[in-house]
Backbone as ProteinMPNN parsed JSONL, in Angstrom:
{"seq_chain_A": "MWIIRSLLVLMLLMSAAAFAEDAVQRPGAVRALEVAYQHFAAELAQRPAPLKPRPGSQEATAAFLSSIHNYHITITESGETFEVYFAPKQKMLGGDRTYQLDKQDFRILNVVRGQ", "coords_chain_A": {"N_chain_A": [[9.474, 11.591, -12.173], [6.528, 11.252, -12.413], [6.921, 9.033, -13.689], [7.506, 7.131, -11.837], [5.307, 7.055, -10.226], [3.559, 6.382, -11.984], [4.198, 3.966, -12.522], [3.851, 2.44, -9.974], [1.038, 3.0, -9.841], [0.305, 1.05, -11.595], [1.258, -1.336, -10.849], [-0.45, -1.536, -8.461], [-2.618, -2.115, -9.874], [-2.072, -4.679, -11.1], [-1.711, -6.338, -8.82], [-3.931, -8.062, -6.516], [-7.372, -7.392, -7.656], [-9.527, -6.346, -6.008], [-8.013, -5.155, -4.282], [-6.6, -3.403, -5.267], [-8.882, -1.587, -6.436], [-9.763, -0.75, -4.066], [-7.809, 0.703, -2.894], [-7.392, 2.865, -4.868], [-9.957, 4.218, -4.611], [-9.57, 5.402, -2.14], [-8.751, 8.502, -0.957], [-5.295, 9.642, -1.277], [-4.119, 7.045, -0.674], [-2.428, 5.839, -2.743], [-0.254, 7.59, -2.535], [0.666, 7.302, -0.15], [1.851, 4.578, -0.391], [3.325, 4.828, -2.712], [5.467, 6.458, -1.273], [6.369, 4.787, 0.865], [6.96, 2.946, -0.521], [9.107, 3.727, -2.024], [11.044, 4.309, -0.074], [11.543, 1.821, 1.307], [12.465, 0.331, -1.163], [14.631, 1.682, -1.644], [16.163, 0.944, 0.584], [16.611, -1.556, 0.119], [18.288, -1.723, -2.118], [20.299, -1.093, -0.839], [21.796, -3.31, -0.207], [23.931, -5.861, -0.829], [23.688, -8.179, -3.232], [24.358, -11.517, -3.816], [26.118, -12.746, -6.955], [25.637, -15.499, -8.063], [24.047, -17.457, -5.831], [23.897, -20.492, -4.003], [21.336, -22.55, -4.004], [18.727, -22.306, -1.232], [20.917, -21.519, 0.465], [21.687, -19.164, 2.68], [23.036, -17.232, 1.43], [21.397, -17.03, -0.749], [18.668, -16.666, 0.399], [19.355, -13.879, 1.241], [19.562, -12.638, -1.484], [17.23, -13.0, -2.283], [15.784, -11.432, -0.595], [16.297, -8.906, -1.253], [15.433, -7.719, -3.228], [12.835, -5.783, -3.997], [10.633, -6.487, -5.649], [10.125, -9.205, -4.778], [8.374, -9.241, -3.002], [5.207, -8.985, -1.183], [2.482, -6.565, -1.266], [0.499, -4.359, 1.177], [-1.823, -2.166, 1.916], [-3.39, -0.345, 4.377], [-5.628, 1.539, 6.213], [-6.003, 3.601, 9.068], [-7.46, 5.844, 11.639], [-5.597, 8.585, 11.907], [-3.501, 7.655, 9.987], [-1.738, 5.841, 7.331], [-0.991, 2.422, 7.243], [1.427, 0.594, 5.165], [2.148, -2.537, 4.12], [5.036, -4.752, 3.437], [5.451, -8.208, 2.721], [7.827, -10.787, 2.438], [7.301, -12.781, -0.881], [7.655, -15.803, -0.193], [7.402, -17.862, 1.955], [8.818, -16.901, 5.385], [10.798, -16.118, 8.081], [11.061, -13.019, 9.058], [12.309, -10.232, 7.156], [10.177, -8.671, 6.614], [8.452, -5.2, 6.448], [6.776, -2.692, 8.004], [5.175, 0.041, 7.254], [4.393, 3.353, 8.734], [2.355, 5.877, 8.121], [1.697, 9.439, 8.023], [-1.4, 10.662, 7.36], [-1.8, 13.18, 6.438], [0.289, 14.598, 5.793], [1.851, 12.468, 4.423], [4.312, 11.942, 5.805], [6.99, 9.771, 7.108], [6.123, 7.92, 9.684], [6.671, 5.899, 11.432], [8.732, 2.738, 11.385], [8.471, -0.655, 11.207], [10.246, -3.319, 11.327], [10.632, -6.714, 10.764], [11.106, -9.863, 12.387]], "CA_chain_A": [[8.346, 11.443, -10.783], [5.126, 10.896, -12.927], [7.029, 7.621, -14.344], [7.085, 6.241, -10.634], [3.612, 6.977, -9.956], [2.671, 5.315, -12.953], [4.696, 2.193, -12.11], [3.2, 2.135, -8.755], [-0.402, 2.677, -9.957], [0.314, -0.254, -12.486], [1.748, -2.231, -9.833], [-1.815, -1.928, -7.741], [-3.793, -3.045, -10.831], [-1.763, -5.971, -11.41], [-2.139, -6.891, -7.472], [-5.353, -8.565, -6.221], [-8.258, -6.388, -8.147], [-10.241, -6.041, -4.859], [-7.133, -4.16, -3.249], [-6.368, -1.917, -6.291], [-10.12, -0.786, -6.425], [-10.053, -0.302, -2.742], [-6.817, 1.758, -2.624], [-7.79, 4.22, -5.586], [-11.031, 4.806, -3.905], [-9.358, 5.923, -0.838], [-7.693, 9.476, -1.3], [-3.996, 9.39, -0.425], [-3.47, 5.66, -0.599], [-1.477, 5.76, -3.762], [0.855, 8.86, -2.116], [1.284, 6.522, 0.748], [2.18, 3.429, -1.065], [4.677, 5.758, -3.24], [6.509, 7.308, -0.391], [6.885, 3.729, 1.587], [7.905, 1.771, -1.666], [10.496, 4.405, -2.717], [11.821, 4.273, 1.033], [11.987, 0.443, 1.185], [13.309, -0.08, -2.195], [16.212, 2.449, -1.4], [17.123, 0.494, 1.899], [16.823, -2.925, -0.418], [19.206, -1.547, -2.818], [21.867, -0.7, -0.381], [22.054, -4.402, 0.249], [24.847, -6.402, -1.561], [23.026, -9.55, -3.339], [25.233, -12.357, -4.727], [25.535, -13.167, -8.358], [25.176, -16.96, -8.215], [23.922, -18.13, -4.732], [23.63, -21.6, -3.866], [19.722, -22.786, -3.814], [18.312, -22.578, -0.158], [21.883, -20.99, 1.442], [21.835, -17.799, 3.3], [23.136, -16.07, 0.245], [20.131, -17.238, -1.911], [17.515, -15.898, 1.077], [19.823, -12.55, 1.182], [19.413, -12.614, -2.643], [15.557, -12.991, -2.639], [14.79, -10.308, 0.009], [17.374, -7.824, -1.953], [14.365, -7.184, -4.606], [11.43, -5.282, -3.958], [9.748, -7.493, -6.675], [10.02, -10.445, -4.124], [7.495, -8.942, -1.949], [3.338, -8.785, -1.257], [2.446, -5.303, -0.416], [-1.09, -4.411, 1.323], [-1.981, -1.067, 2.58], [-4.568, -0.206, 5.424], [-5.947, 2.93, 6.866], [-6.885, 3.881, 10.489], [-7.612, 7.208, 11.987], [-4.766, 9.647, 10.825], [-2.501, 6.897, 9.446], [-1.853, 4.761, 6.37], [0.031, 1.621, 6.892], [1.864, -0.056, 4.026], [3.062, -3.572, 4.645], [5.642, -5.32, 2.758], [5.951, -9.149, 3.01], [8.156, -11.515, 1.371], [6.307, -13.693, -1.173], [8.141, -16.814, -0.003], [7.339, -18.073, 3.583], [10.141, -17.177, 5.953], [10.927, -15.413, 9.458], [11.557, -11.819, 9.021], [12.494, -9.446, 6.115], [8.893, -7.955, 6.094], [8.407, -4.108, 7.177], [5.681, -2.03, 8.124], [5.654, 1.58, 7.584], [3.307, 3.796, 9.254], [2.419, 7.227, 7.332], [0.766, 10.612, 8.207], [-2.284, 11.188, 6.346], [-2.026, 14.565, 5.886], [1.686, 15.182, 5.095], [2.672, 11.376, 4.135], [5.767, 11.724, 6.174], [7.163, 8.327, 7.529], [6.111, 7.981, 11.43], [7.338, 4.58, 12.144], [8.828, 1.796, 10.73], [8.699, -1.82, 11.998], [11.166, -4.3, 11.209], [10.411, -8.048, 11.123], [12.312, -10.571, 13.295]], "C_chain_A": [[6.995, 10.485, -11.321], [5.308, 9.465, -13.452], [6.763, 6.678, -13.212], [5.819, 6.148, -10.102], [3.043, 6.301, -10.718], [2.74, 3.939, -13.021], [3.89, 1.639, -11.021], [1.358, 1.935, -9.127], [-0.542, 1.238, -10.724], [0.555, -1.617, -11.491], [0.297, -2.636, -8.761], [-2.686, -2.644, -8.492], [-3.753, -4.038, -11.058], [-2.188, -6.728, -9.932], [-3.671, -7.077, -7.724], [-6.303, -7.075, -6.603], [-8.93, -5.711, -7.313], [-9.005, -4.81, -4.304], [-6.986, -3.157, -4.246], [-7.73, -0.969, -6.514], [-10.249, 0.073, -4.812], [-8.926, 0.884, -2.462], [-7.017, 2.946, -3.669], [-9.049, 4.828, -5.303], [-10.984, 5.62, -2.61], [-8.321, 7.288, -1.294], [-6.336, 9.35, -0.534], [-3.396, 8.242, -0.526], [-2.431, 5.4, -1.74], [-0.07, 6.21, -3.404], [1.326, 7.775, -1.14], [1.994, 5.538, 0.3], [3.451, 3.919, -1.904], [5.954, 5.864, -2.245], [7.04, 5.894, 0.432], [7.724, 2.899, 0.614], [9.279, 2.492, -2.003], [11.672, 4.286, -1.481], [12.63, 2.915, 1.314], [12.688, -0.08, 0.169], [14.637, 0.716, -2.313], [17.139, 1.711, -0.551], [17.342, -0.572, 1.085], [18.207, -2.708, -1.346], [20.692, -1.354, -2.683], [22.399, -2.142, 0.171], [22.633, -5.47, -1.017], [24.052, -7.835, -1.839], [24.314, -10.043, -4.369], [24.865, -12.849, -5.918], [25.101, -14.517, -8.525], [25.291, -17.689, -6.911], [23.436, -19.703, -4.696], [22.104, -21.841, -3.308], [19.691, -23.325, -2.136], [19.916, -22.099, 1.019], [21.44, -19.385, 1.854], [22.051, -16.802, 2.53], [22.061, -15.857, -0.429], [18.921, -16.338, -1.013], [18.015, -14.256, 1.125], [19.307, -12.043, -0.47], [17.76, -12.013, -3.195], [15.063, -11.962, -2.144], [15.613, -8.932, -0.497], [16.393, -7.089, -2.968], [12.889, -7.118, -3.966], [10.088, -6.048, -4.732], [8.939, -8.71, -6.144], [8.934, -10.126, -2.825], [5.718, -8.802, -2.038], [3.294, -7.278, -0.506], [0.789, -5.016, -0.509], [-0.955, -2.89, 1.958], [-3.442, -0.773, 3.28], [-4.804, 1.016, 5.771], [-6.417, 2.845, 7.973], [-6.417, 5.027, 10.864], [-6.928, 8.019, 10.852], [-3.489, 9.071, 10.057], [-2.937, 5.972, 8.283], [-0.909, 3.699, 6.74], [0.432, 0.717, 5.65], [2.77, -1.288, 4.56], [3.677, -4.253, 3.432], [6.154, -6.804, 3.532], [6.493, -10.217, 2.34], [6.985, -12.377, 0.655], [6.784, -15.26, -0.91], [7.912, -16.846, 1.781], [8.536, -18.042, 4.293], [10.009, -16.512, 7.262], [11.795, -14.256, 9.152], [11.595, -11.599, 7.652], [10.986, -8.672, 5.672], [9.307, -6.4, 6.96], [7.096, -3.745, 6.997], [5.816, -0.609, 8.139], [4.461, 2.186, 7.824], [3.336, 5.674, 8.709], [1.321, 8.267, 7.804], [-0.252, 10.682, 7.093], [-2.138, 12.4, 5.507], [-0.767, 14.87, 5.317], [2.699, 13.745, 4.429], [4.042, 11.148, 4.669], [5.672, 10.376, 7.109], [7.034, 8.418, 9.035], [6.922, 7.185, 12.084], [7.55, 3.59, 11.222], [9.255, 0.555, 11.633], [8.974, -2.654, 11.195], [10.694, -6.011, 11.578], [11.309, -8.809, 11.683], [12.434, -11.694, 12.396]], "O_chain_A": [[6.577, 9.424, -10.859], [4.352, 8.722, -13.672], [6.057, 5.677, -13.334], [5.373, 5.134, -9.565], [2.085, 5.599, -10.395], [1.944, 3.06, -13.352], [3.322, 0.55, -11.097], [0.634, 1.006, -8.77], [-1.425, 0.43, -10.435], [-0.025, -2.699, -11.57], [0.053, -3.779, -8.374], [-3.393, -3.563, -8.078], [-4.762, -4.707, -11.277], [-2.977, -7.672, -9.975], [-4.411, -6.602, -8.586], [-6.102, -5.978, -6.082], [-9.106, -4.517, -7.558], [-9.336, -3.669, -3.985], [-7.296, -2.002, -3.955], [-7.628, 0.237, -6.738], [-10.712, 1.189, -4.573], [-9.238, 1.897, -1.836], [-6.768, 4.067, -3.224], [-9.253, 5.962, -5.738], [-11.888, 6.28, -2.099], [-7.262, 7.097, -1.892], [-6.277, 9.009, 0.648], [-2.166, 8.229, -0.488], [-1.529, 4.613, -1.454], [0.977, 5.64, -3.713], [2.454, 7.331, -1.352], [3.143, 5.651, 0.725], [4.537, 3.368, -1.719], [7.1, 5.454, -2.429], [8.249, 5.909, 0.66], [8.803, 2.344, 0.82], [10.339, 1.901, -2.208], [12.878, 4.193, -1.714], [13.843, 2.798, 1.492], [13.535, -0.935, 0.429], [15.572, 0.358, -3.029], [18.364, 1.672, -0.661], [18.544, -0.829, 1.151], [19.123, -3.524, -1.249], [21.675, -1.365, -3.424], [23.361, -2.15, 0.939], [21.927, -5.817, -1.964], [23.783, -8.575, -0.893], [24.959, -9.44, -5.227], [23.748, -13.303, -6.165], [24.087, -14.669, -9.206], [26.26, -18.411, -6.676], [22.528, -20.024, -5.464], [21.751, -21.335, -2.243], [20.298, -24.31, -1.717], [19.896, -22.37, 2.219], [20.845, -18.64, 1.075], [21.542, -15.69, 2.667], [21.684, -14.727, -0.742], [18.301, -15.442, -1.585], [17.138, -13.396, 1.052], [18.646, -11.007, -0.538], [17.329, -11.164, -3.976], [14.141, -11.367, -2.701], [15.353, -7.891, 0.106], [16.637, -5.972, -3.423], [12.11, -7.994, -3.591], [8.906, -6.097, -4.388], [7.864, -9.18, -6.517], [8.837, -10.846, -1.831], [5.167, -8.496, -3.095], [3.891, -6.941, 0.516], [0.016, -5.201, -1.448], [0.114, -2.565, 2.476], [-4.496, -0.991, 2.682], [-3.832, 1.729, 5.523], [-7.325, 2.027, 8.119], [-5.268, 5.395, 10.619], [-7.214, 8.195, 9.668], [-2.61, 9.794, 9.588], [-4.046, 5.45, 8.164], [0.246, 4.076, 6.539], [-0.504, 0.072, 5.177], [3.801, -1.169, 5.221], [2.975, -4.373, 2.428], [6.903, -6.84, 4.509], [5.717, -10.751, 1.548], [5.952, -12.685, 1.249], [6.117, -16.044, -1.584], [8.23, -15.98, 2.596], [9.374, -18.913, 4.061], [8.827, -16.335, 7.558], [13.012, -14.362, 8.999], [11.103, -12.416, 6.874], [10.778, -8.194, 4.556], [10.165, -6.333, 7.84], [6.339, -4.218, 6.149], [6.526, -0.06, 8.981], [3.452, 1.746, 7.274], [4.238, 6.474, 8.956], [0.151, 7.911, 7.942], [0.139, 10.76, 5.928], [-2.299, 12.569, 4.299], [-0.794, 15.465, 4.239], [3.869, 13.84, 4.058], [4.832, 10.353, 4.16], [4.663, 9.977, 7.689], [7.918, 9.041, 9.624], [7.689, 7.469, 13.005], [6.756, 3.44, 10.293], [10.096, 0.603, 12.531], [8.182, -2.922, 10.291], [10.455, -6.337, 12.74], [12.474, -8.456, 11.502], [13.253, -12.583, 12.627]]}, "name": "protein", "num_of_chains": 1, "seq": "MWIIRSLLVLMLLMSAAAFAEDAVQRPGAVRALEVAYQHFAAELAQRPAPLKPRPGSQEATAAFLSSIHNYHITITESGETFEVYFAPKQKMLGGDRTYQLDKQDFRILNVVRGQ"}
């Protein structure tokens, strides 16, 4: 578990410096990110990715979207919740997710899938 947490903190630090600094200053932000990240990564791992998709094909898009490393991650805080947003690094319709988590116990309250 500490390895996953360490990797998530490292990911934060490798992202935009302002984001990482902001997330570390907010108690619970890293834990919220960890919960949402694990849930989304597990969902993506269930998607079969073709071995050699043709560039520009639907299979290539599916392969791209099947890896958590191909997403930008942002976290916001409002009231009693954290929101963790995963957006594909390439511009496209769909593929994004927004997780709303309770600040107290970090349970996932809602998941909004992009169109």
